[in-house]
FIKETI-712329 format. One record per residue (C-alpha): y, x, z. Coordinates in steps of 0.2 Angstrom, whole numbers, m for minus. Example, Ala and Ser with C-alpha at 12.3 -4.5 7.8 and 13.67 -1.06 7.14 Angstrom:
2
c2, c1, c3
m22, 62, 39
m5, 68, 36
This chain:
134
c2, c1, c3
m55, 98, m14
m49, 89, 1
m45, 71, 4
m26, 75, 4
m28, 84, m13
m37, 68, m20
m23, 58, m13
m10, 68, m22
m20, 68, m39
m22, 49, m37
m3, 47, m34
0, 58, m50
m12, 47, m60
m3, 31, m54
14, 39, m59
7, 43, m76
1, 25, m79
18, 18, m72
29, 29, m83
17, 26, m98
19, 8, m97
37, 9, m94
40, 20, m109
33, 7, m121
49, m4, m119
61, 10, m124
63, 13, m143
58, 22, m153
40, 22, m148
26, 31, m158
11, 21, m153
m3, 28, m144
m21, 34, m147
m28, 25, m132
m43, 15, m138
m45, 22, m155
m38, 37, m164
m24, 34, m177
m18, 49, m187
m2, 38, m191
2, 37, m172
m1, 56, m170
10, 60, m184
24, 47, m178
23, 55, m161
25, 73, m168
40, 67, m179
48, 59, m165
47, 75, m154
54, 84, m169
69, 72, m171
72, 69, m153
68, 85, m143
78, 79, m128
67, 64, m127
51, 74, m124
47, 68, m107
47, 50, m111
38, 52, m127
24, 62, m119
22, 49, m105
22, 35, m119
9, 44, m129
m3, 53, m116
1, 43, m100
m14, 32, m102
m25, 46, m97
m19, 42, m79
m32, 28, m79
m47, 40, m82
m40, 52, m70
m38, 39, m56
m55, 32, m59
m63, 49, m59
m54, 55, m43
m59, 38, m34
m77, 41, m39
m76, 58, m32
m69, 51, m16
m83, 39, m15
m96, 53, m17
m88, 63, m3
m88, 47, 8
m106, 43, 5
m115, 59, 2
m121, 62, 20
m124, 44, 24
m139, 34, 22
m134, 17, 14
m142, 5, 3
m135, m2, m13
m133, m19, m5
m123, m13, 10
m112, m3, m1
m108, m18, m12
m106, m30, 2
m93, m18, 10
m83, m16, m6
m85, m35, m11
m78, m41, 6
m64, m29, 4
m60, m34, m15
m63, m52, m16
m50, m59, m4
m37, m50, m13
m44, m56, m30
m45, m74, m24
m27, m73, m18
m22, m67, m35
m31, m81, m44
m23, m94, m33
m6, m87, m36
m9, m86, m54
m14, m104, m55
1, m110, m45
12, m101, m57
2, m106, m72
10, m123, m75
28, m116, m73
24, m102, m85
14, m112, m98
21, m130, m95
3, m137, m94
m11, m137, m82
m25, m124, m85
m40, m129, m95
m57, m130, m87
m63, m115, m96
m48, m105, m90
m53, m110, m72
m71, m106, m75
m67, m89, m82
m56, m84, m67
m70, m89, m55
């Protein structure tokens, strides 16, 4: 599988996730078997498919789209394997490279969050909320 192939699969996985989350705001919604299985959700999904056959695309995304997360993580891991399989690298060097790439974005997101926090919640964050974010 080429790098281009993995790019397309990750793009497809992101679309699955996007449509999955978007589909939840449109009613009727059957629920999903994302973290635990519920026969009630499965039955509801099948009944909605039967009663709304023209809504099949949205219902399938709403019910199964969460698998895009697993697909994205798997393909990303495969890409990391391909990137590092012929290189001699230590655990620390790998972590250092990726932490230096991820932490600036994370810190920016936390700062924006705490700037928006008082507007959203009409209060300052509690010390434990700041500690949790850090």
